HTML snippet that shows the backbone in 3Dmol.js (N, CA, C, O; Angstrom):
<script src="https://3Dmol.org/build/3Dmol-min.js"></script>
<div id="view" style="width:600px;height:400px;position:relative"></div>
<script>
const pdb = `
ATOM      1  N   MET A   1     -13.584  -9.061   6.966  1.00  0.00           N
ATOM      2  CA  MET A   1     -13.974  -8.608   5.654  1.00  0.00           C
ATOM      3  C   MET A   1     -14.727  -9.715   4.949  1.00  0.00           C
ATOM      4  O   MET A   1     -14.244 -10.841   4.838  1.00  0.00           O
ATOM      5  N   SER A   2     -15.870  -9.397   4.493  1.00  0.00           N
ATOM      6  CA  SER A   2     -16.661 -10.413   3.824  1.00  0.00           C
ATOM      7  C   SER A   2     -16.404 -10.388   2.333  1.00  0.00           C
ATOM      8  O   SER A   2     -15.928  -9.392   1.788  1.00  0.00           O
ATOM      9  N   SER A   3     -16.725 -11.497   1.676  1.00  0.00           N
ATOM     10  CA  SER A   3     -16.502 -11.594   0.241  1.00  0.00           C
ATOM     11  C   SER A   3     -17.460 -10.709  -0.539  1.00  0.00           C
ATOM     12  O   SER A   3     -17.253 -10.490  -1.732  1.00  0.00           O
ATOM     13  N   SER A   4     -18.512 -10.188   0.108  1.00  0.00           N
ATOM     14  CA  SER A   4     -19.468  -9.325  -0.574  1.00  0.00           C
ATOM     15  C   SER A   4     -19.014  -7.867  -0.611  1.00  0.00           C
ATOM     16  O   SER A   4     -19.659  -7.041  -1.256  1.00  0.00           O
ATOM     17  N   GLU A   5     -17.920  -7.539   0.066  1.00  0.00           N
ATOM     18  CA  GLU A   5     -17.414  -6.172   0.039  1.00  0.00           C
ATOM     19  C   GLU A   5     -16.908  -5.827  -1.345  1.00  0.00           C
ATOM     20  O   GLU A   5     -16.263  -6.639  -2.008  1.00  0.00           O
ATOM     21  N   GLN A   6     -17.208  -4.616  -1.771  1.00  0.00           N
ATOM     22  CA  GLN A   6     -16.725  -4.158  -3.062  1.00  0.00           C
ATOM     23  C   GLN A   6     -15.430  -3.390  -2.856  1.00  0.00           C
ATOM     24  O   GLN A   6     -15.232  -2.722  -1.841  1.00  0.00           O
ATOM     25  N   THR A   7     -14.556  -3.503  -3.845  1.00  0.00           N
ATOM     26  CA  THR A   7     -13.286  -2.794  -3.770  1.00  0.00           C
ATOM     27  C   THR A   7     -13.078  -1.981  -5.038  1.00  0.00           C
ATOM     28  O   THR A   7     -13.722  -2.210  -6.062  1.00  0.00           O
ATOM     29  N   THR A   8     -12.178  -1.045  -4.944  1.00  0.00           N
ATOM     30  CA  THR A   8     -11.764  -0.250  -6.087  1.00  0.00           C
ATOM     31  C   THR A   8     -10.243  -0.199  -6.081  1.00  0.00           C
ATOM     32  O   THR A   8      -9.618  -0.359  -5.032  1.00  0.00           O
ATOM     33  N   GLN A   9      -9.645   0.024  -7.252  1.00  0.00           N
ATOM     34  CA  GLN A   9      -8.185   0.095  -7.330  1.00  0.00           C
ATOM     35  C   GLN A   9      -7.757   1.452  -7.857  1.00  0.00           C
ATOM     36  O   GLN A   9      -8.436   2.068  -8.678  1.00  0.00           O
ATOM     37  N   GLU A  10      -6.616   1.898  -7.364  1.00  0.00           N
ATOM     38  CA  GLU A  10      -6.055   3.182  -7.751  1.00  0.00           C
ATOM     39  C   GLU A  10      -4.556   2.991  -7.933  1.00  0.00           C
ATOM     40  O   GLU A  10      -3.931   2.231  -7.193  1.00  0.00           O
ATOM     41  N   GLU A  11      -3.979   3.669  -8.908  1.00  0.00           N
ATOM     42  CA  GLU A  11      -2.532   3.623  -9.115  1.00  0.00           C
ATOM     43  C   GLU A  11      -1.969   5.005  -8.842  1.00  0.00           C
ATOM     44  O   GLU A  11      -2.451   6.000  -9.384  1.00  0.00           O
ATOM     45  N   ILE A  12      -0.942   5.061  -7.995  1.00  0.00           N
ATOM     46  CA  ILE A  12      -0.304   6.320  -7.626  1.00  0.00           C
ATOM     47  C   ILE A  12       1.162   6.234  -8.033  1.00  0.00           C
ATOM     48  O   ILE A  12       1.855   5.295  -7.644  1.00  0.00           O
ATOM     49  N   LYS A  13       1.640   7.196  -8.806  1.00  0.00           N
ATOM     50  CA  LYS A  13       3.047   7.246  -9.213  1.00  0.00           C
ATOM     51  C   LYS A  13       3.829   8.068  -8.194  1.00  0.00           C
ATOM     52  O   LYS A  13       3.422   9.172  -7.835  1.00  0.00           O
ATOM     53  N   VAL A  14       4.946   7.528  -7.733  1.00  0.00           N
ATOM     54  CA  VAL A  14       5.790   8.226  -6.762  1.00  0.00           C
ATOM     55  C   VAL A  14       7.257   7.992  -7.101  1.00  0.00           C
ATOM     56  O   VAL A  14       7.601   7.068  -7.838  1.00  0.00           O
ATOM     57  N   THR A  15       8.111   8.846  -6.549  1.00  0.00           N
ATOM     58  CA  THR A  15       9.548   8.611  -6.635  1.00  0.00           C
ATOM     59  C   THR A  15       9.976   7.874  -5.372  1.00  0.00           C
ATOM     60  O   THR A  15       9.217   7.798  -4.406  1.00  0.00           O
ATOM     61  N   GLY A  16      11.174   7.338  -5.378  1.00  0.00           N
ATOM     62  CA  GLY A  16      11.660   6.556  -4.245  1.00  0.00           C
ATOM     63  C   GLY A  16      11.598   7.297  -2.927  1.00  0.00           C
ATOM     64  O   GLY A  16      11.250   6.710  -1.903  1.00  0.00           O
ATOM     65  N   ASN A  17      11.937   8.603  -2.936  1.00  0.00           N
ATOM     66  CA  ASN A  17      11.941   9.353  -1.678  1.00  0.00           C
ATOM     67  C   ASN A  17      10.539   9.693  -1.180  1.00  0.00           C
ATOM     68  O   ASN A  17      10.393  10.075  -0.019  1.00  0.00           O
ATOM     69  N   GLN A  18       9.512   9.570  -2.004  1.00  0.00           N
ATOM     70  CA  GLN A  18       8.127   9.810  -1.589  1.00  0.00           C
ATOM     71  C   GLN A  18       7.433   8.524  -1.132  1.00  0.00           C
ATOM     72  O   GLN A  18       6.366   8.575  -0.520  1.00  0.00           O
ATOM     73  N   LEU A  19       8.028   7.393  -1.425  1.00  0.00           N
ATOM     74  CA  LEU A  19       7.374   6.098  -1.252  1.00  0.00           C
ATOM     75  C   LEU A  19       6.957   5.818   0.193  1.00  0.00           C
ATOM     76  O   LEU A  19       5.800   5.479   0.443  1.00  0.00           O
ATOM     77  N   VAL A  20       7.870   5.953   1.131  1.00  0.00           N
ATOM     78  CA  VAL A  20       7.570   5.623   2.532  1.00  0.00           C
ATOM     79  C   VAL A  20       6.466   6.529   3.073  1.00  0.00           C
ATOM     80  O   VAL A  20       5.537   6.053   3.726  1.00  0.00           O
ATOM     81  N   ASP A  21       6.563   7.832   2.806  1.00  0.00           N
ATOM     82  CA  ASP A  21       5.545   8.760   3.308  1.00  0.00           C
ATOM     83  C   ASP A  21       4.169   8.445   2.740  1.00  0.00           C
ATOM     84  O   ASP A  21       3.175   8.503   3.463  1.00  0.00           O
ATOM     85  N   LYS A  22       4.098   8.115   1.458  1.00  0.00           N
ATOM     86  CA  LYS A  22       2.808   7.826   0.832  1.00  0.00           C
ATOM     87  C   LYS A  22       2.216   6.531   1.385  1.00  0.00           C
ATOM     88  O   LYS A  22       1.016   6.473   1.655  1.00  0.00           O
ATOM     89  N   VAL A  23       3.035   5.493   1.556  1.00  0.00           N
ATOM     90  CA  VAL A  23       2.538   4.231   2.116  1.00  0.00           C
ATOM     91  C   VAL A  23       2.063   4.452   3.550  1.00  0.00           C
ATOM     92  O   VAL A  23       1.024   3.923   3.942  1.00  0.00           O
ATOM     93  N   LYS A  24       2.809   5.224   4.332  1.00  0.00           N
ATOM     94  CA  LYS A  24       2.408   5.527   5.712  1.00  0.00           C
ATOM     95  C   LYS A  24       1.041   6.226   5.715  1.00  0.00           C
ATOM     96  O   LYS A  24       0.170   5.891   6.518  1.00  0.00           O
ATOM     97  N   GLU A  25       0.865   7.183   4.825  1.00  0.00           N
ATOM     98  CA  GLU A  25      -0.413   7.897   4.714  1.00  0.00           C
ATOM     99  C   GLU A  25      -1.554   6.940   4.344  1.00  0.00           C
ATOM    100  O   GLU A  25      -2.643   7.018   4.913  1.00  0.00           O
ATOM    101  N   LEU A  26      -1.302   6.049   3.397  1.00  0.00           N
ATOM    102  CA  LEU A  26      -2.331   5.100   2.959  1.00  0.00           C
ATOM    103  C   LEU A  26      -2.717   4.124   4.067  1.00  0.00           C
ATOM    104  O   LEU A  26      -3.899   3.838   4.254  1.00  0.00           O
ATOM    105  N   VAL A  27      -1.738   3.615   4.796  1.00  0.00           N
ATOM    106  CA  VAL A  27      -2.014   2.659   5.876  1.00  0.00           C
ATOM    107  C   VAL A  27      -2.896   3.306   6.942  1.00  0.00           C
ATOM    108  O   VAL A  27      -3.786   2.659   7.492  1.00  0.00           O
ATOM    109  N   HIS A  28      -2.648   4.575   7.230  1.00  0.00           N
ATOM    110  CA  HIS A  28      -3.432   5.262   8.262  1.00  0.00           C
ATOM    111  C   HIS A  28      -4.854   5.596   7.817  1.00  0.00           C
ATOM    112  O   HIS A  28      -5.693   5.922   8.657  1.00  0.00           O
ATOM    113  N   GLU A  29      -5.143   5.524   6.524  1.00  0.00           N
ATOM    114  CA  GLU A  29      -6.505   5.782   6.047  1.00  0.00           C
ATOM    115  C   GLU A  29      -7.484   4.730   6.563  1.00  0.00           C
ATOM    116  O   GLU A  29      -8.642   5.048   6.833  1.00  0.00           O
ATOM    117  N   GLY A  30      -7.039   3.487   6.703  1.00  0.00           N
ATOM    118  CA  GLY A  30      -7.860   2.460   7.320  1.00  0.00           C
ATOM    119  C   GLY A  30      -8.774   1.682   6.399  1.00  0.00           C
ATOM    120  O   GLY A  30      -9.283   0.638   6.808  1.00  0.00           O
ATOM    121  N   ASN A  31      -9.010   2.131   5.180  1.00  0.00           N
ATOM    122  CA  ASN A  31      -9.909   1.400   4.283  1.00  0.00           C
ATOM    123  C   ASN A  31      -9.143   0.698   3.162  1.00  0.00           C
ATOM    124  O   ASN A  31      -9.707   0.394   2.111  1.00  0.00           O
ATOM    125  N   ILE A  32      -7.865   0.444   3.391  1.00  0.00           N
ATOM    126  CA  ILE A  32      -7.004  -0.178   2.388  1.00  0.00           C
ATOM    127  C   ILE A  32      -6.963  -1.678   2.628  1.00  0.00           C
ATOM    128  O   ILE A  32      -6.718  -2.123   3.750  1.00  0.00           O
ATOM    129  N   ARG A  33      -7.199  -2.450   1.595  1.00  0.00           N
ATOM    130  CA  ARG A  33      -7.130  -3.907   1.702  1.00  0.00           C
ATOM    131  C   ARG A  33      -5.739  -4.411   1.297  1.00  0.00           C
ATOM    132  O   ARG A  33      -5.215  -5.342   1.909  1.00  0.00           O
ATOM    133  N   ARG A  34      -5.146  -3.802   0.276  1.00  0.00           N
ATOM    134  CA  ARG A  34      -3.859  -4.282  -0.226  1.00  0.00           C
ATOM    135  C   ARG A  34      -3.093  -3.113  -0.841  1.00  0.00           C
ATOM    136  O   ARG A  34      -3.676  -2.254  -1.503  1.00  0.00           O
ATOM    137  N   ILE A  35      -1.778  -3.093  -0.613  1.00  0.00           N
ATOM    138  CA  ILE A  35      -0.880  -2.138  -1.251  1.00  0.00           C
ATOM    139  C   ILE A  35       0.176  -2.948  -1.984  1.00  0.00           C
ATOM    140  O   ILE A  35       0.807  -3.832  -1.406  1.00  0.00           O
ATOM    141  N   THR A  36       0.363  -2.638  -3.265  1.00  0.00           N
ATOM    142  CA  THR A  36       1.384  -3.295  -4.071  1.00  0.00           C
ATOM    143  C   THR A  36       2.312  -2.223  -4.624  1.00  0.00           C
ATOM    144  O   THR A  36       1.852  -1.263  -5.242  1.00  0.00           O
ATOM    145  N   VAL A  37       3.616  -2.377  -4.406  1.00  0.00           N
ATOM    146  CA  VAL A  37       4.600  -1.440  -4.941  1.00  0.00           C
ATOM    147  C   VAL A  37       5.247  -2.095  -6.147  1.00  0.00           C
ATOM    148  O   VAL A  37       5.779  -3.202  -6.058  1.00  0.00           O
ATOM    149  N   LYS A  38       5.194  -1.398  -7.279  1.00  0.00           N
ATOM    150  CA  LYS A  38       5.738  -1.941  -8.523  1.00  0.00           C
ATOM    151  C   LYS A  38       6.727  -0.956  -9.123  1.00  0.00           C
ATOM    152  O   LYS A  38       6.629   0.256  -8.927  1.00  0.00           O
ATOM    153  N   GLN A  39       7.675  -1.505  -9.853  1.00  0.00           N
ATOM    154  CA  GLN A  39       8.573  -0.690 -10.665  1.00  0.00           C
ATOM    155  C   GLN A  39       8.464  -1.263 -12.065  1.00  0.00           C
ATOM    156  O   GLN A  39       8.947  -2.362 -12.337  1.00  0.00           O
ATOM    157  N   GLY A  40       7.828  -0.514 -12.950  1.00  0.00           N
ATOM    158  CA  GLY A  40       7.517  -1.043 -14.271  1.00  0.00           C
ATOM    159  C   GLY A  40       6.513  -2.172 -14.121  1.00  0.00           C
ATOM    160  O   GLY A  40       5.481  -2.007 -13.470  1.00  0.00           O
ATOM    161  N   ASP A  41       6.811  -3.322 -14.722  1.00  0.00           N
ATOM    162  CA  ASP A  41       5.928  -4.489 -14.617  1.00  0.00           C
ATOM    163  C   ASP A  41       6.292  -5.394 -13.444  1.00  0.00           C
ATOM    164  O   ASP A  41       5.603  -6.381 -13.188  1.00  0.00           O
ATOM    165  N   ARG A  42       7.356  -5.069 -12.739  1.00  0.00           N
ATOM    166  CA  ARG A  42       7.867  -5.926 -11.666  1.00  0.00           C
ATOM    167  C   ARG A  42       7.285  -5.533 -10.309  1.00  0.00           C
ATOM    168  O   ARG A  42       7.364  -4.372  -9.906  1.00  0.00           O
ATOM    169  N   THR A  43       6.702  -6.501  -9.609  1.00  0.00           N
ATOM    170  CA  THR A  43       6.187  -6.267  -8.261  1.00  0.00           C
ATOM    171  C   THR A  43       7.350  -6.332  -7.281  1.00  0.00           C
ATOM    172  O   THR A  43       8.055  -7.338  -7.210  1.00  0.00           O
ATOM    173  N   LEU A  44       7.550  -5.247  -6.520  1.00  0.00           N
ATOM    174  CA  LEU A  44       8.629  -5.190  -5.543  1.00  0.00           C
ATOM    175  C   LEU A  44       8.157  -5.623  -4.155  1.00  0.00           C
ATOM    176  O   LEU A  44       8.858  -6.357  -3.459  1.00  0.00           O
ATOM    177  N   VAL A  45       6.972  -5.167  -3.756  1.00  0.00           N
ATOM    178  CA  VAL A  45       6.414  -5.499  -2.444  1.00  0.00           C
ATOM    179  C   VAL A  45       4.900  -5.578  -2.581  1.00  0.00           C
ATOM    180  O   VAL A  45       4.280  -4.727  -3.219  1.00  0.00           O
ATOM    181  N   GLU A  46       4.310  -6.604  -1.978  1.00  0.00           N
ATOM    182  CA  GLU A  46       2.853  -6.716  -1.923  1.00  0.00           C
ATOM    183  C   GLU A  46       2.457  -6.852  -0.460  1.00  0.00           C
ATOM    184  O   GLU A  46       2.895  -7.775   0.227  1.00  0.00           O
ATOM    185  N   LEU A  47       1.629  -5.929   0.011  1.00  0.00           N
ATOM    186  CA  LEU A  47       1.283  -5.856   1.423  1.00  0.00           C
ATOM    187  C   LEU A  47      -0.220  -5.992   1.619  1.00  0.00           C
ATOM    188  O   LEU A  47      -0.953  -5.023   1.418  1.00  0.00           O
ATOM    189  N   PRO A  48      -0.696  -7.172   2.008  1.00  0.00           N
ATOM    190  CA  PRO A  48      -2.116  -7.291   2.338  1.00  0.00           C
ATOM    191  C   PRO A  48      -2.359  -6.657   3.709  1.00  0.00           C
ATOM    192  O   PRO A  48      -1.617  -6.917   4.656  1.00  0.00           O
ATOM    193  N   LEU A  49      -3.380  -5.840   3.812  1.00  0.00           N
ATOM    194  CA  LEU A  49      -3.676  -5.157   5.067  1.00  0.00           C
ATOM    195  C   LEU A  49      -5.111  -5.431   5.476  1.00  0.00           C
ATOM    196  O   LEU A  49      -5.990  -5.608   4.632  1.00  0.00           O
ATOM    197  N   THR A  50      -5.335  -5.463   6.776  1.00  0.00           N
ATOM    198  CA  THR A  50      -6.696  -5.502   7.301  1.00  0.00           C
ATOM    199  C   THR A  50      -6.796  -4.408   8.342  1.00  0.00           C
ATOM    200  O   THR A  50      -5.790  -3.984   8.910  1.00  0.00           O
ATOM    201  N   LEU A  51      -7.986  -3.961   8.586  1.00  0.00           N
ATOM    202  CA  LEU A  51      -8.186  -2.894   9.561  1.00  0.00           C
ATOM    203  C   LEU A  51      -7.648  -3.285  10.931  1.00  0.00           C
ATOM    204  O   LEU A  51      -7.017  -2.470  11.605  1.00  0.00           O
ATOM    205  N   ALA A  52      -7.889  -4.505  11.342  1.00  0.00           N
ATOM    206  CA  ALA A  52      -7.448  -4.950  12.665  1.00  0.00           C
ATOM    207  C   ALA A  52      -5.933  -5.044  12.771  1.00  0.00           C
ATOM    208  O   ALA A  52      -5.364  -4.777  13.829  1.00  0.00           O
ATOM    209  N   ALA A  53      -5.284  -5.419  11.687  1.00  0.00           N
ATOM    210  CA  ALA A  53      -3.839  -5.632  11.727  1.00  0.00           C
ATOM    211  C   ALA A  53      -3.042  -4.393  11.367  1.00  0.00           C
ATOM    212  O   ALA A  53      -1.831  -4.367  11.589  1.00  0.00           O
ATOM    213  N   ALA A  54      -3.669  -3.377  10.825  1.00  0.00           N
ATOM    214  CA  ALA A  54      -2.935  -2.216  10.312  1.00  0.00           C
ATOM    215  C   ALA A  54      -2.041  -1.579  11.368  1.00  0.00           C
ATOM    216  O   ALA A  54      -0.897  -1.236  11.072  1.00  0.00           O
ATOM    217  N   GLY A  55      -2.530  -1.415  12.581  1.00  0.00           N
ATOM    218  CA  GLY A  55      -1.726  -0.804  13.625  1.00  0.00           C
ATOM    219  C   GLY A  55      -0.547  -1.660  14.042  1.00  0.00           C
ATOM    220  O   GLY A  55       0.527  -1.135  14.336  1.00  0.00           O
ATOM    221  N   ALA A  56      -0.729  -2.957  14.072  1.00  0.00           N
ATOM    222  CA  ALA A  56       0.312  -3.869  14.542  1.00  0.00           C
ATOM    223  C   ALA A  56       1.432  -4.063  13.533  1.00  0.00           C
ATOM    224  O   ALA A  56       2.556  -4.388  13.915  1.00  0.00           O
ATOM    225  N   ILE A  57       1.145  -3.870  12.248  1.00  0.00           N
ATOM    226  CA  ILE A  57       2.164  -4.180  11.247  1.00  0.00           C
ATOM    227  C   ILE A  57       2.825  -2.957  10.634  1.00  0.00           C
ATOM    228  O   ILE A  57       3.618  -3.103   9.704  1.00  0.00           O
ATOM    229  N   ILE A  58       2.533  -1.775  11.112  1.00  0.00           N
ATOM    230  CA  ILE A  58       3.053  -0.573  10.474  1.00  0.00           C
ATOM    231  C   ILE A  58       4.584  -0.521  10.480  1.00  0.00           C
ATOM    232  O   ILE A  58       5.170  -0.135   9.469  1.00  0.00           O
ATOM    233  N   ALA A  59       5.243  -0.886  11.557  1.00  0.00           N
ATOM    234  CA  ALA A  59       6.705  -0.806  11.608  1.00  0.00           C
ATOM    235  C   ALA A  59       7.375  -1.738  10.603  1.00  0.00           C
ATOM    236  O   ALA A  59       8.229  -1.276   9.846  1.00  0.00           O
ATOM    237  N   PRO A  60       7.032  -3.032  10.556  1.00  0.00           N
ATOM    238  CA  PRO A  60       7.659  -3.899   9.554  1.00  0.00           C
ATOM    239  C   PRO A  60       7.320  -3.494   8.117  1.00  0.00           C
ATOM    240  O   PRO A  60       8.145  -3.638   7.215  1.00  0.00           O
ATOM    241  N   VAL A  61       6.107  -2.990   7.912  1.00  0.00           N
ATOM    242  CA  VAL A  61       5.711  -2.539   6.575  1.00  0.00           C
ATOM    243  C   VAL A  61       6.598  -1.391   6.135  1.00  0.00           C
ATOM    244  O   VAL A  61       7.115  -1.394   5.017  1.00  0.00           O
ATOM    245  N   LEU A  62       6.775  -0.418   7.000  1.00  0.00           N
ATOM    246  CA  LEU A  62       7.593   0.736   6.639  1.00  0.00           C
ATOM    247  C   LEU A  62       9.058   0.363   6.475  1.00  0.00           C
ATOM    248  O   LEU A  62       9.757   0.973   5.665  1.00  0.00           O
ATOM    249  N   THR A  63       9.534  -0.616   7.218  1.00  0.00           N
ATOM    250  CA  THR A  63      10.903  -1.097   7.035  1.00  0.00           C
ATOM    251  C   THR A  63      11.074  -1.709   5.651  1.00  0.00           C
ATOM    252  O   THR A  63      12.052  -1.425   4.961  1.00  0.00           O
ATOM    253  N   ALA A  64      10.126  -2.546   5.246  1.00  0.00           N
ATOM    254  CA  ALA A  64      10.183  -3.169   3.916  1.00  0.00           C
ATOM    255  C   ALA A  64      10.078  -2.123   2.819  1.00  0.00           C
ATOM    256  O   ALA A  64      10.824  -2.169   1.841  1.00  0.00           O
ATOM    257  N   VAL A  65       9.164  -1.190   2.976  1.00  0.00           N
ATOM    258  CA  VAL A  65       8.986  -0.146   1.967  1.00  0.00           C
ATOM    259  C   VAL A  65      10.218   0.751   1.913  1.00  0.00           C
ATOM    260  O   VAL A  65      10.617   1.185   0.832  1.00  0.00           O
ATOM    261  N   GLY A  66      10.820   1.033   3.054  1.00  0.00           N
ATOM    262  CA  GLY A  66      12.042   1.838   3.085  1.00  0.00           C
ATOM    263  C   GLY A  66      13.187   1.172   2.345  1.00  0.00           C
ATOM    264  O   GLY A  66      13.957   1.846   1.660  1.00  0.00           O
ATOM    265  N   ALA A  67      13.308  -0.138   2.474  1.00  0.00           N
ATOM    266  CA  ALA A  67      14.343  -0.878   1.742  1.00  0.00           C
ATOM    267  C   ALA A  67      14.106  -0.794   0.243  1.00  0.00           C
ATOM    268  O   ALA A  67      15.051  -0.639  -0.531  1.00  0.00           O
ATOM    269  N   VAL A  68      12.851  -0.895  -0.167  1.00  0.00           N
ATOM    270  CA  VAL A  68      12.509  -0.777  -1.588  1.00  0.00           C
ATOM    271  C   VAL A  68      12.802   0.637  -2.072  1.00  0.00           C
ATOM    272  O   VAL A  68      13.351   0.818  -3.158  1.00  0.00           O
ATOM    273  N   ALA A  69      12.442   1.636  -1.279  1.00  0.00           N
ATOM    274  CA  ALA A  69      12.646   3.032  -1.666  1.00  0.00           C
ATOM    275  C   ALA A  69      14.120   3.341  -1.881  1.00  0.00           C
ATOM    276  O   ALA A  69      14.466   4.148  -2.743  1.00  0.00           O
ATOM    277  N   ALA A  70      14.991   2.705  -1.102  1.00  0.00           N
ATOM    278  CA  ALA A  70      16.423   2.928  -1.250  1.00  0.00           C
ATOM    279  C   ALA A  70      16.940   2.430  -2.591  1.00  0.00           C
ATOM    280  O   ALA A  70      17.933   2.947  -3.105  1.00  0.00           O
ATOM    281  N   LEU A  71      16.277   1.433  -3.160  1.00  0.00           N
ATOM    282  CA  LEU A  71      16.717   0.835  -4.416  1.00  0.00           C
ATOM    283  C   LEU A  71      15.957   1.348  -5.634  1.00  0.00           C
ATOM    284  O   LEU A  71      16.451   1.241  -6.756  1.00  0.00           O
ATOM    285  N   ALA A  72      14.785   1.895  -5.435  1.00  0.00           N
ATOM    286  CA  ALA A  72      13.911   2.256  -6.550  1.00  0.00           C
ATOM    287  C   ALA A  72      13.948   3.757  -6.799  1.00  0.00           C
ATOM    288  O   ALA A  72      14.150   4.551  -5.880  1.00  0.00           O
ATOM    289  N   THR A  73      13.750   4.128  -8.053  1.00  0.00           N
ATOM    290  CA  THR A  73      13.654   5.543  -8.380  1.00  0.00           C
ATOM    291  C   THR A  73      12.203   5.929  -8.619  1.00  0.00           C
ATOM    292  O   THR A  73      11.642   6.713  -7.854  1.00  0.00           O
ATOM    293  N   ASN A  74      11.593   5.403  -9.650  1.00  0.00           N
ATOM    294  CA  ASN A  74      10.186   5.687  -9.938  1.00  0.00           C
ATOM    295  C   ASN A  74       9.374   4.428  -9.713  1.00  0.00           C
ATOM    296  O   ASN A  74       9.699   3.366 -10.244  1.00  0.00           O
ATOM    297  N   CYS A  75       8.320   4.547  -8.926  1.00  0.00           N
ATOM    298  CA  CYS A  75       7.488   3.398  -8.576  1.00  0.00           C
ATOM    299  C   CYS A  75       6.024   3.735  -8.777  1.00  0.00           C
ATOM    300  O   CYS A  75       5.638   4.898  -8.895  1.00  0.00           O
ATOM    301  N   SER A  76       5.224   2.687  -8.813  1.00  0.00           N
ATOM    302  CA  SER A  76       3.771   2.820  -8.785  1.00  0.00           C
ATOM    303  C   SER A  76       3.281   2.118  -7.535  1.00  0.00           C
ATOM    304  O   SER A  76       3.758   1.038  -7.188  1.00  0.00           O
ATOM    305  N   ILE A  77       2.332   2.732  -6.865  1.00  0.00           N
ATOM    306  CA  ILE A  77       1.669   2.099  -5.732  1.00  0.00           C
ATOM    307  C   ILE A  77       0.266   1.753  -6.197  1.00  0.00           C
ATOM    308  O   ILE A  77      -0.523   2.639  -6.528  1.00  0.00           O
ATOM    309  N   LEU A  78      -0.044   0.464  -6.221  1.00  0.00           N
ATOM    310  CA  LEU A  78      -1.395   0.028  -6.556  1.00  0.00           C
ATOM    311  C   LEU A  78      -2.139  -0.160  -5.245  1.00  0.00           C
ATOM    312  O   LEU A  78      -1.720  -0.941  -4.391  1.00  0.00           O
ATOM    313  N   VAL A  79      -3.234   0.551  -5.091  1.00  0.00           N
ATOM    314  CA  VAL A  79      -3.987   0.560  -3.844  1.00  0.00           C
ATOM    315  C   VAL A  79      -5.348  -0.070  -4.085  1.00  0.00           C
ATOM    316  O   VAL A  79      -6.096   0.371  -4.957  1.00  0.00           O
ATOM    317  N   GLU A  80      -5.671  -1.103  -3.311  1.00  0.00           N
ATOM    318  CA  GLU A  80      -7.000  -1.705  -3.354  1.00  0.00           C
ATOM    319  C   GLU A  80      -7.745  -1.234  -2.114  1.00  0.00           C
ATOM    320  O   GLU A  80      -7.357  -1.545  -0.988  1.00  0.00           O
ATOM    321  N   ARG A  81      -8.815  -0.484  -2.331  1.00  0.00           N
ATOM    322  CA  ARG A  81      -9.601   0.089  -1.242  1.00  0.00           C
ATOM    323  C   ARG A  81     -10.945  -0.614  -1.119  1.00  0.00           C
ATOM    324  O   ARG A  81     -11.528  -1.041  -2.115  1.00  0.00           O
ATOM    325  N   VAL A  82     -11.424  -0.729   0.100  1.00  0.00           N
ATOM    326  CA  VAL A  82     -12.767  -1.238   0.355  1.00  0.00           C
ATOM    327  C   VAL A  82     -13.729  -0.066   0.200  1.00  0.00           C
ATOM    328  O   VAL A  82     -13.522   0.999   0.780  1.00  0.00           O
ATOM    329  N   ILE A  83     -14.778  -0.271  -0.585  1.00  0.00           N
ATOM    330  CA  ILE A  83     -15.801   0.756  -0.754  1.00  0.00           C
ATOM    331  C   ILE A  83     -16.750   0.662   0.431  1.00  0.00           C
ATOM    332  O   ILE A  83     -17.396  -0.364   0.646  1.00  0.00           O
ATOM    333  N   GLU A  84     -16.823   1.736   1.191  1.00  0.00           N
ATOM    334  CA  GLU A  84     -17.662   1.765   2.388  1.00  0.00           C
ATOM    335  C   GLU A  84     -19.127   1.857   1.987  1.00  0.00           C
ATOM    336  O   GLU A  84     -19.476   2.671   1.131  1.00  0.00           O
ATOM    337  N   PRO A  85     -20.000   1.036   2.589  1.00  0.00           N
ATOM    338  CA  PRO A  85     -21.433   1.149   2.291  1.00  0.00           C
ATOM    339  C   PRO A  85     -21.974   2.474   2.809  1.00  0.00           C
ATOM    340  O   PRO A  85     -21.540   2.975   3.847  1.00  0.00           O
ATOM    341  N   ARG A  86     -22.911   3.023   2.084  1.00  0.00           N
ATOM    342  CA  ARG A  86     -23.486   4.327   2.476  1.00  0.00           C
ATOM    343  C   ARG A  86     -24.701   4.151   3.327  1.00  0.00           C
ATOM    344  O   ARG A  86     -25.310   5.135   3.745  1.00  0.00           O
TER     345      ARG A  86
END
`;
const viewer = $3Dmol.createViewer("view");
viewer.addModel(pdb, "pdb");
viewer.setStyle({}, {cartoon: {color: "spectrum"}});
viewer.zoomTo();
viewer.render();
</script>
């Protein structure tokens, strides 16, 4: 990823039981640079992702997110996406 890549951010509100499924869906999209799970103003998990590493890290990522989901009720997922050149 070069420093000239443009990114955009999106915030998704989820409940604890939706958290793992939504993160799994986002990781499989492939254009995600970073996922941050927050509860209120507190950051619970910050997951930097790269396209090359996404497949290799899915199991530990989902384990961490699952642990957070067990403790959290309402969360926000902040998603940083790479804008694909047209």
